[in-house]
C-alpha positions as CSV (number, residue, x, y, z in Angstrom):
1,M,25.8,-151.0,-99.7
2,A,22.1,-150.9,-101.4
3,G,20.6,-153.3,-99.0
4,W,22.5,-152.1,-95.5
5,L,20.6,-148.7,-96.6
6,T,17.6,-150.0,-97.1
7,D,17.9,-151.2,-93.3
8,D,14.7,-150.3,-91.2
9,R,17.2,-149.8,-88.1
10,L,19.3,-146.9,-89.4
11,W,16.1,-145.4,-90.0
12,R,13.6,-145.6,-88.1
13,I,14.3,-144.8,-83.4
14,S,14.8,-147.8,-80.6
15,P,16.5,-147.3,-77.6
16,H,19.3,-148.7,-78.6
17,G,19.5,-147.5,-82.1
18,T,19.4,-144.0,-80.6
19,A,21.2,-145.4,-77.2
20,M,24.4,-146.3,-79.8
21,A,23.8,-143.6,-82.8
22,G,24.8,-141.4,-79.3
23,A,27.6,-143.3,-78.5
24,I,29.0,-143.0,-81.2
25,A,29.4,-140.0,-82.0
26,V,31.0,-139.3,-78.8
27,F,33.1,-141.6,-79.0
28,V,34.5,-140.7,-82.6
29,C,34.0,-136.4,-81.7
30,F,37.8,-137.3,-79.8
31,L,39.6,-139.4,-82.4
32,P,42.6,-136.9,-83.3
33,I,41.7,-138.0,-86.7
34,L,40.7,-135.9,-90.0
35,G,37.3,-137.8,-91.7
36,Q,35.3,-138.5,-88.2
37,T,32.7,-137.9,-89.9
38,L,33.7,-141.6,-92.6
39,V,34.4,-142.8,-89.8
40,A,30.6,-142.6,-88.3
41,I,28.9,-143.3,-90.8
42,I,31.2,-146.5,-91.1
43,L,30.7,-147.1,-87.2
44,G,27.2,-146.4,-87.6
45,L,26.7,-149.3,-90.8
46,F,28.5,-152.0,-88.9
47,F,26.3,-151.8,-85.6
48,R,22.9,-150.6,-88.0
49,V,22.3,-147.4,-85.5
50,H,19.9,-144.5,-85.9
51,L,22.4,-142.3,-88.5
52,P,20.3,-139.2,-88.7
53,I,20.5,-138.7,-84.9
54,L,24.6,-139.8,-85.5
55,F,25.1,-137.7,-88.2
56,G,23.2,-134.7,-86.2
57,I,24.7,-135.3,-83.3
58,L,28.2,-135.3,-84.6
59,V,28.0,-132.1,-86.7
60,L,26.8,-130.6,-84.2
61,G,29.3,-131.8,-81.2
62,T,32.4,-131.9,-83.4
63,P,33.4,-127.8,-84.2
64,I,32.4,-126.6,-81.1
65,A,34.1,-129.7,-78.9
66,T,37.6,-130.5,-80.4
67,P,40.2,-128.0,-79.1
68,P,39.0,-128.2,-75.8
69,V,37.9,-132.0,-76.1
70,F,41.5,-132.6,-77.7
71,Y,43.3,-130.6,-75.3
72,A,41.4,-132.2,-72.4
73,S,41.9,-135.8,-74.1
74,Y,45.7,-135.0,-73.9
75,R,46.1,-133.6,-70.5
76,L,44.5,-137.2,-70.0
77,G,46.9,-139.1,-71.4
78,T,49.4,-137.7,-69.8
79,G,48.9,-138.9,-67.3
80,L,48.1,-141.8,-68.2
81,L,51.4,-142.9,-69.2
82,N,52.8,-140.4,-67.3
83,R,54.4,-138.5,-69.6
84,P,55.1,-134.3,-69.1
85,L,53.3,-131.7,-70.5
86,L,54.4,-130.3,-73.5
87,V,54.7,-126.4,-72.9
88,F,53.6,-124.5,-75.9
89,P,56.5,-121.6,-76.1
90,D,55.0,-117.8,-76.3
91,D,56.5,-117.4,-80.3
92,W,56.0,-121.2,-81.5
93,D,55.3,-121.3,-85.1
94,W,54.2,-124.6,-87.6
95,A,57.9,-126.0,-87.7
96,W,57.6,-126.2,-83.9
97,L,54.7,-127.8,-83.1
98,W,55.1,-130.4,-86.9
99,Q,58.5,-131.8,-84.8
100,S,56.4,-131.7,-81.0
101,L,54.0,-134.4,-82.4
102,S,55.9,-137.3,-81.9
103,T,56.3,-135.7,-78.4
104,L,52.3,-134.7,-78.7
105,W,51.4,-137.6,-80.6
106,A,51.1,-140.9,-78.0
107,P,49.2,-138.7,-75.3
108,L,46.7,-138.2,-77.8
109,W,45.7,-141.1,-78.3
110,A,45.5,-142.7,-75.3
111,G,43.9,-139.5,-73.7
112,S,41.3,-139.4,-76.7
113,L,40.3,-143.5,-76.5
114,V,40.0,-143.5,-72.9
115,A,38.1,-140.0,-72.6
116,G,36.2,-141.9,-75.9
117,L,35.3,-145.0,-74.6
118,V,34.3,-143.1,-71.2
119,A,31.9,-140.6,-72.4
120,A,30.5,-142.3,-75.0
121,L,29.4,-145.0,-71.9
122,I,27.8,-142.3,-69.7
123,L,25.7,-140.9,-73.0
124,Y,24.6,-144.6,-73.5
125,I,23.5,-145.8,-70.1
126,A,21.6,-142.2,-70.2
127,I,19.5,-142.5,-73.2
128,R,18.6,-146.1,-72.1
129,L,17.5,-144.3,-68.3
130,A,15.9,-141.3,-69.9
131,W,14.0,-143.7,-72.6
132,Y,13.0,-145.8,-69.7
133,W,12.2,-143.0,-67.6
134,R,9.8,-141.5,-70.2
135,L,8.5,-145.6,-71.2
136,L,8.0,-145.6,-67.3
137,R,6.0,-142.2,-66.7
138,R,3.9,-143.2,-70.4
139,W,2.5,-146.4,-68.2
140,K,1.7,-144.5,-64.4
141,R,-0.2,-142.0,-67.0
142,R,-1.6,-144.1,-69.0
143,A,-2.6,-146.4,-65.8
144,R,-4.3,-143.6,-63.7
145,S,-6.7,-142.9,-67.1
146,K,-7.7,-146.2,-66.3
147,I,-8.4,-146.1,-62.7
148,A,-10.2,-143.2,-63.3
149,G,-12.3,-144.3,-65.9
150,D,-10.8,-142.2,-69.0
151,T,-11.0,-144.6,-72.1
152,R,-9.2,-142.7,-74.0
């Protein structure tokens, strides 16, 4: 384990490591599990991504986004599995929710996996494009300064 933590790719900012860290964090945020942080860190170590970015996105995104993300994932899952939406009664209690979990879990997982993969892919592409766009701007600025005679 100590050898994994000393790997330079875990701490160095690079286009791939940054984009993959964001993608893994967003994907794990969609998963309806306890211990999302542990799962994200294990995946980050396995894929050798930038751990501070992975952890930052996970910590900032999870508490804020969890309720709407799970609801949207459940809605998506019911559509994917062609199941009816479970309607919450006005006087629901924890016993009702516990009994309804068997109906909720399959659509929630299906929607979470699909939405998580799509969101992770979109974020990965967006970060890579932003990185590429920034690099192009630097190259153009450098080329303009050389043409103008600036030797900096």
